[in-house]
C-alpha positions as CSV (number, residue, x, y, z in Angstrom):
1,M,-96.3,69.9,124.7
2,K,-93.1,71.2,123.1
3,R,-93.4,73.7,120.2
4,V,-91.5,73.7,116.9
5,L,-91.5,76.4,114.2
6,I,-91.4,74.9,110.7
7,I,-90.1,77.3,108.0
8,T,-91.3,76.0,104.6
9,Y,-91.9,77.6,101.2
10,Y,-94.3,74.8,100.2
11,W,-97.6,74.6,102.0
12,P,-101.3,74.0,101.0
13,P,-103.0,75.1,98.8
14,S,-99.7,74.6,96.9
15,G,-99.8,71.2,95.2
16,G,-96.9,69.0,94.0
17,S,-94.3,66.9,95.7
18,G,-92.6,69.6,97.7
19,V,-95.4,70.1,100.1
20,Q,-95.9,66.4,101.1
21,R,-93.0,65.8,103.4
22,W,-93.7,68.4,106.0
23,L,-97.4,68.4,105.6
24,K,-97.3,64.7,106.7
25,F,-94.8,65.4,109.5
26,T,-97.1,68.1,110.7
27,K,-100.1,65.7,110.6
28,Y,-98.5,63.3,113.1
29,L,-96.1,65.4,115.2
30,R,-98.7,65.9,118.0
31,D,-98.8,62.1,118.5
32,F,-95.2,62.4,119.7
33,G,-95.4,65.5,121.9
34,W,-94.7,68.3,119.5
35,E,-97.0,71.1,118.5
36,P,-96.1,72.4,115.0
37,I,-96.3,76.1,113.9
38,I,-95.9,76.8,110.2
39,Y,-94.2,79.8,108.7
40,T,-94.8,80.1,104.9
41,P,-95.4,82.7,102.2
42,A,-98.9,84.1,101.7
43,N,-98.4,84.6,98.0
44,P,-96.0,82.0,96.6
45,E,-95.5,81.1,93.0
46,M,-97.4,77.9,92.9
47,M,-96.6,75.2,90.3
48,A,-100.1,73.8,91.0
49,V,-103.0,74.3,93.4
50,D,-104.5,71.4,95.4
51,N,-107.1,72.6,97.8
52,S,-107.7,69.0,98.9
53,L,-104.4,69.1,100.8
54,S,-105.7,71.6,103.3
55,S,-107.8,68.9,104.9
56,E,-104.6,67.2,106.0
57,I,-103.6,70.1,108.3
58,P,-104.6,69.1,111.8
59,E,-107.2,71.3,113.4
60,G,-105.8,74.2,115.3
61,V,-102.4,74.2,113.8
62,Q,-101.1,77.8,113.6
63,V,-100.0,78.8,110.1
64,I,-98.3,82.2,109.8
65,R,-98.4,83.5,106.3
66,R,-96.4,86.6,105.2
67,D,-96.1,88.2,101.8
68,I,-93.1,87.3,99.7
69,L,-91.5,89.3,96.9
70,E,-90.2,87.1,94.1
71,P,-88.4,88.2,91.0
72,Y,-90.4,86.2,88.5
73,S,-92.0,89.4,87.3
74,I,-88.6,90.2,85.8
75,Y,-88.5,86.8,84.1
76,R,-92.0,87.3,82.7
77,A,-91.0,90.7,81.3
78,L,-87.9,89.3,79.6
79,T,-89.8,86.3,78.1
80,G,-93.2,87.7,77.5
81,K,-94.8,85.0,79.7
82,K,-97.9,85.7,81.8
83,K,-98.7,85.0,85.5
84,G,-99.1,81.3,85.9
85,D,-97.0,80.4,82.8
86,I,-93.8,79.8,84.9
87,K,-93.5,76.3,86.2
88,P,-90.6,75.7,88.7
89,G,-88.2,73.3,87.2
90,F,-88.8,74.4,83.7
91,I,-86.8,77.6,83.4
92,N,-84.5,76.9,80.4
93,T,-81.0,76.0,81.4
94,G,-79.6,76.5,78.0
95,G,-78.6,80.1,78.6
96,G,-79.8,83.6,78.1
97,L,-80.2,86.8,80.1
98,S,-83.1,85.4,82.3
99,L,-81.0,82.5,83.4
100,F,-78.0,84.8,84.1
101,I,-80.2,87.1,86.3
102,R,-81.7,84.2,88.1
103,S,-78.4,82.5,88.8
104,N,-76.1,85.4,89.7
105,L,-78.4,88.1,91.2
106,F,-80.8,86.1,93.3
107,I,-78.7,84.0,95.7
108,P,-79.2,81.3,96.8
109,D,-82.5,81.2,94.9
110,P,-85.4,83.5,93.8
111,K,-86.9,83.4,97.3
112,C,-83.9,85.3,98.7
113,L,-85.8,88.6,99.0
114,W,-87.9,87.0,101.8
115,I,-84.8,86.3,104.0
116,A,-84.3,89.7,105.6
117,P,-88.0,90.6,106.3
118,S,-88.7,87.1,107.6
119,R,-85.7,87.3,110.0
120,R,-87.0,90.6,111.3
121,F,-90.5,89.4,111.7
122,L,-89.7,86.1,113.3
123,K,-87.3,87.5,115.9
124,R,-90.1,89.8,117.1
125,W,-92.7,87.1,117.0
126,L,-90.6,84.5,118.8
127,R,-89.8,86.8,121.7
128,E,-93.5,87.0,122.4
129,N,-94.3,83.4,121.3
130,P,-91.3,81.2,122.2
131,V,-90.7,77.8,120.7
132,D,-88.5,74.9,121.7
133,A,-87.0,74.3,118.2
134,I,-86.9,75.6,114.7
135,V,-87.0,73.5,111.5
136,S,-86.1,74.7,108.0
137,T,-86.7,72.6,104.9
138,G,-85.1,73.2,101.5
139,P,-84.9,73.7,98.7
140,P,-85.5,76.5,98.3
141,H,-82.4,77.0,100.5
142,S,-83.4,80.6,101.4
143,M,-85.5,78.9,104.1
144,H,-82.3,77.6,105.8
145,L,-80.8,81.1,105.7
146,I,-83.9,82.5,107.4
147,A,-83.7,79.8,110.1
148,K,-80.0,80.3,110.6
149,G,-80.3,84.0,111.3
150,V,-83.2,83.5,113.7
151,A,-82.0,80.5,115.6
152,K,-78.5,81.9,116.2
153,S,-79.8,85.3,117.3
154,L,-82.3,83.8,119.8
155,N,-80.3,80.7,120.7
156,I,-83.0,78.2,119.7
157,P,-82.1,74.7,118.6
158,W,-82.3,74.3,114.8
159,L,-82.8,71.3,112.5
160,A,-82.1,71.8,108.8
161,D,-83.8,69.4,106.5
162,F,-82.4,68.9,103.0
163,R,-85.0,67.3,100.7
164,D,-82.5,67.7,97.9
165,P,-78.8,68.6,97.8
166,W,-77.5,72.2,97.4
167,T,-74.3,72.4,95.5
168,K,-74.4,68.7,94.6
169,M,-77.8,69.0,93.0
170,F,-77.5,67.9,89.3
171,T,-79.1,71.2,88.1
172,F,-76.4,73.2,89.9
173,K,-73.9,72.8,87.1
174,Y,-76.4,74.1,84.5
175,M,-77.2,77.4,86.2
176,K,-74.4,79.5,84.6
177,Y,-73.1,80.7,87.9
178,S,-70.0,82.9,87.9
179,A,-67.0,81.7,89.8
180,P,-67.6,84.1,92.7
181,V,-71.3,83.1,92.9
182,K,-70.3,79.4,93.0
183,A,-67.9,80.1,95.8
184,L,-70.7,82.0,97.7
185,H,-73.1,79.1,97.3
186,T,-70.4,76.8,98.8
187,L,-69.9,79.2,101.7
188,L,-73.6,79.6,102.4
189,E,-74.1,75.8,102.2
190,R,-71.2,75.2,104.6
191,G,-72.6,77.8,107.0
192,V,-76.0,76.1,107.1
193,V,-74.6,72.5,107.4
194,K,-72.1,73.4,110.1
195,G,-74.4,75.8,111.9
196,A,-77.5,73.7,112.4
197,D,-77.8,71.6,115.5
198,V,-79.0,68.7,113.3
199,V,-78.8,68.2,109.6
200,L,-81.4,65.8,108.2
201,T,-81.9,64.5,104.7
202,V,-83.7,61.9,102.7
203,T,-81.1,59.4,101.3
204,N,-77.8,57.9,102.3
205,T,-76.0,59.4,99.3
206,I,-77.0,63.0,100.2
207,A,-76.2,62.2,103.8
208,G,-72.6,61.3,102.8
209,E,-72.2,64.5,100.8
210,L,-73.5,66.6,103.7
211,E,-71.3,64.8,106.2
212,S,-68.2,65.7,104.1
213,V,-69.3,69.4,104.3
214,R,-70.1,69.2,108.0
215,G,-66.7,67.8,108.8
216,G,-67.8,65.5,111.6
217,G,-70.9,63.9,113.0
218,A,-73.4,61.7,111.3
219,V,-76.2,63.2,109.2
220,P,-79.4,61.2,110.0
221,V,-81.6,60.0,107.2
222,I,-85.4,60.0,107.3
223,T,-86.7,59.1,103.9
224,N,-89.9,60.3,102.4
225,G,-92.7,57.9,102.7
226,F,-96.4,57.2,102.3
227,D,-99.5,57.9,104.4
228,P,-101.6,54.7,104.7
229,A,-104.6,57.1,105.2
230,D,-104.2,58.1,101.6
231,F,-104.8,54.6,100.4
232,Q,-107.6,53.4,102.7
233,Q,-110.2,53.7,100.0
234,K,-111.2,50.5,98.3
235,A,-108.8,49.7,95.5
236,P,-110.4,50.7,92.1
237,S,-110.7,48.2,89.3
238,L,-107.5,47.9,87.2
239,D,-107.4,49.8,83.9
240,K,-108.7,47.7,81.0
241,E,-105.8,49.0,79.0
242,F,-102.1,48.0,79.5
243,S,-101.5,51.3,81.2
244,I,-98.2,52.8,82.1
245,T,-98.7,55.8,84.4
246,Y,-96.3,58.6,85.5
247,T,-97.5,61.1,88.1
248,G,-95.8,64.4,89.0
249,L,-93.2,66.7,87.6
250,F,-91.5,65.1,84.6
251,V,-88.3,67.1,83.5
252,K,-85.9,66.8,80.6
253,S,-83.2,64.9,82.5
254,Q,-85.7,62.2,83.3
255,N,-86.7,61.4,79.8
256,P,-86.7,57.6,79.4
257,E,-86.2,57.6,75.6
258,V,-85.3,53.9,75.7
259,L,-88.9,53.2,76.9
260,W,-90.4,55.2,74.0
261,R,-88.2,53.2,71.6
262,V,-89.3,49.9,73.1
263,L,-93.0,50.7,73.0
264,S,-92.8,52.2,69.5
265,K,-91.2,49.1,68.0
266,W,-93.6,46.8,69.8
267,A,-96.7,48.7,68.8
268,K,-95.7,48.9,65.2
269,H,-95.3,45.1,64.9
270,D,-98.0,43.9,67.3
271,P,-101.5,45.2,66.6
272,G,-102.9,43.6,69.7
273,F,-100.3,45.3,71.9
274,A,-101.0,48.6,70.1
275,S,-104.7,48.4,70.8
276,A,-104.1,47.7,74.5
277,L,-101.3,50.3,75.2
278,K,-102.0,53.5,77.2
279,I,-99.3,55.9,78.3
280,R,-100.6,58.2,81.0
281,L,-98.8,61.3,82.2
282,V,-100.3,63.2,85.1
283,G,-98.6,66.5,86.0
284,H,-96.4,69.1,84.3
285,T,-94.3,67.4,81.6
286,D,-91.3,69.0,79.9
287,G,-91.8,69.7,76.2
288,T,-88.7,67.6,75.2
289,I,-90.4,64.5,76.7
290,L,-93.6,65.1,74.8
291,K,-91.5,65.6,71.6
292,S,-89.8,62.3,72.1
293,I,-93.1,60.6,72.5
294,E,-94.4,62.2,69.4
295,E,-91.3,61.4,67.3
296,A,-91.7,57.7,68.5
297,G,-95.2,57.7,67.0
298,L,-96.8,57.1,70.4
299,D,-99.1,60.1,70.5
300,P,-102.2,57.9,69.7
301,Y,-101.5,56.0,73.0
302,L,-100.9,59.1,75.2
303,E,-103.3,60.5,77.8
304,R,-102.1,63.8,79.4
305,I,-103.6,65.3,82.5
306,D,-101.9,68.6,83.5
307,Y,-102.8,68.4,87.2
308,M,-105.0,66.3,89.4
309,S,-105.7,66.6,93.2
310,H,-103.6,64.3,95.3
311,D,-106.5,62.0,96.3
312,K,-107.5,61.5,92.7
313,V,-103.8,60.8,91.8
314,T,-103.7,58.0,94.3
315,E,-106.8,56.4,92.8
316,L,-105.1,56.5,89.3
317,Q,-102.0,55.0,90.7
318,M,-103.9,52.1,92.2
319,A,-105.8,51.5,89.0
320,S,-102.8,51.5,86.7
321,Q,-101.3,48.2,85.4
322,L,-97.8,49.7,85.8
323,L,-96.3,52.8,87.3
324,L,-93.4,54.6,85.6
325,L,-90.5,56.0,87.7
326,S,-87.6,58.0,86.4
327,G,-84.9,59.3,88.7
328,G,-82.7,61.1,86.1
329,M,-79.7,60.5,83.9
330,E,-77.3,62.7,85.8
331,P,-74.6,61.0,87.9
332,E,-75.9,63.0,90.9
333,S,-79.2,61.2,90.5
334,R,-77.8,58.3,92.4
335,G,-78.8,60.0,95.6
336,I,-82.4,60.9,94.6
337,L,-85.2,59.0,96.3
338,T,-88.4,60.9,95.5
339,G,-91.6,61.1,97.5
340,K,-93.3,59.7,94.4
341,F,-91.4,56.4,94.9
342,F,-93.0,55.7,98.2
343,E,-96.5,56.6,97.0
344,Y,-96.0,54.2,94.1
345,L,-95.1,51.5,96.7
346,A,-98.2,52.2,98.7
347,A,-100.3,51.9,95.5
348,R,-98.9,48.3,95.3
349,R,-98.6,48.4,91.5
350,P,-95.4,47.2,89.8
351,I,-92.9,49.9,89.2
352,L,-90.9,50.3,86.0
353,G,-88.0,52.4,87.0
354,F,-85.1,54.2,85.2
355,G,-82.1,55.5,86.9
356,P,-78.5,54.7,87.9
357,K,-78.0,51.1,89.0
358,G,-76.7,50.9,92.5
359,G,-78.2,54.3,93.4
360,D,-80.5,54.8,96.4
361,M,-83.7,54.4,94.4
362,D,-82.4,51.1,92.8
363,I,-81.5,49.7,96.2
364,A,-84.8,50.7,97.8
365,L,-86.8,49.3,94.9
366,G,-85.0,46.0,95.2
367,E,-85.4,45.8,99.0
368,S,-89.1,46.6,98.8
369,E,-89.7,44.1,95.9
370,G,-91.8,46.8,94.2
371,G,-90.5,46.5,90.7
372,A,-87.4,46.8,88.6
373,M,-84.9,49.5,87.7
374,F,-83.1,49.8,84.4
375,D,-80.3,52.0,83.0
376,Y,-81.4,54.5,80.4
377,D,-79.8,52.5,77.6
378,D,-81.0,49.0,78.7
379,E,-83.4,48.4,75.9
380,R,-83.2,44.6,76.1
381,G,-83.8,44.4,79.8
382,C,-86.7,46.9,79.7
383,R,-88.3,45.0,76.8
384,R,-88.1,41.6,78.6
385,W,-89.5,42.9,81.8
386,L,-92.4,44.6,79.9
387,E,-93.1,41.4,77.9
388,D,-93.4,39.5,81.2
389,R,-95.8,42.1,82.6
390,Y,-97.8,42.1,79.3
391,A,-98.2,38.3,79.5
392,E,-99.6,38.8,83.0
393,Y,-101.9,41.5,81.7
394,L,-103.3,39.1,79.0
395,A,-103.8,36.4,81.7
396,G,-106.1,38.7,83.7
397,G,-104.2,41.7,84.9
398,V,-100.8,42.5,86.2
399,P,-100.7,41.2,89.9
400,P,-100.0,43.7,92.7
401,A,-96.5,44.3,94.1
402,D,-96.8,43.2,97.7
403,G,-93.3,44.0,99.1
404,N,-92.3,45.2,102.6
405,I,-93.3,48.8,102.8
406,D,-94.5,49.4,106.4
407,I,-91.2,50.9,107.4
408,Y,-92.0,53.8,105.1
409,S,-95.3,54.9,106.8
410,R,-95.4,58.6,107.5
411,R,-96.4,58.1,111.1
412,E,-93.4,55.9,111.8
413,L,-91.1,58.4,110.1
414,T,-92.6,61.2,112.2
415,K,-91.8,59.2,115.3
416,R,-88.1,59.2,114.3
417,L,-88.2,63.0,113.6
418,A,-89.7,63.6,117.0
419,L,-86.8,61.7,118.6
420,L,-84.3,63.9,116.8
421,L,-86.1,67.0,118.0
422,D,-86.2,65.7,121.6
423,E,-82.4,65.2,121.5
424,I,-81.6,68.8,120.4
425,V,-83.7,70.4,123.1
426,R,-82.4,68.4,126.1
């Protein structure tokens, strides 16, 4: 069996969406002739802890954990926050000294202090424990820089997986980078994209962006997906309420204010609808979104759950009348196709989506017949779609969304990954 070293920042017991992609690939790689070995931090800053995910790691898989030094202690000192207060994705992009430090001193990201010690360790370790290929997955993009240094030094084939863009990520323009630092990011990105034997990503839009950087050769796409094993339990009864559920990280740029307006107006003028409505948010939610909900007078209908284990989240998804999906208002969001999207499909509950029309998520939602996507200012379209679903709810419950989703199973996606790895080691 061939061996592949996977360099990833996110690994159980870390929870959240970042861990799912390579945890699931690891789960099925042995079925296609590859033995995974994981290299990951021993002490990462965890947005959430989900011990249930450890059961997904196949028995006997070697996990190498090494200490990482991260600069969040500086951020905590500047802001007065305590350990555990910092949630990745929530550092204020409005300005300030902490953002300047994070943007201009820690390049490409706050994990950069792990690059040099990881390179030194892995070069020694790999000479005694050879592998056939190396994989790096980012963000954080420091993982790619670790892999680049090791793979080129030891002449090992290298696959670089981009779960999100680098310089084309919508948050990039808010990070207050100086001109030289922006240029350095572009240089580092080009070095990874041109240096890897294969560059892999999750959407066609991101693939096109990376192909322009690579300057030749196609960038293959393997989307995120769902694991049928996560949904084998008997489907729970549907919520008695007209529930609209969002699970996962919910950031400022994803705030569907049009939805809050629609629900607010409707609840004020229809007591029956008001008594049935439930808005459920599971995961870390940005304060601006909670403020929008409060200002819309929707607090009485809001249920907040800060974090829930992955297996419990899937149960909630399957029980909800509707699932809320929000890709983001930034133009760059056209290329975002989150792992959450595929889990929603697997739950087979209708999806109410917000994001750019014609983007990757809109196209995938239409092809799968899993729900409907609306622009962030389409109040009329959103209201009409919700009225149709509410009529179904009153008639006995919103029926399931039974589209074509089998092509997104994690095992089938891992088969495609294994073929890519086979190609680069020939």
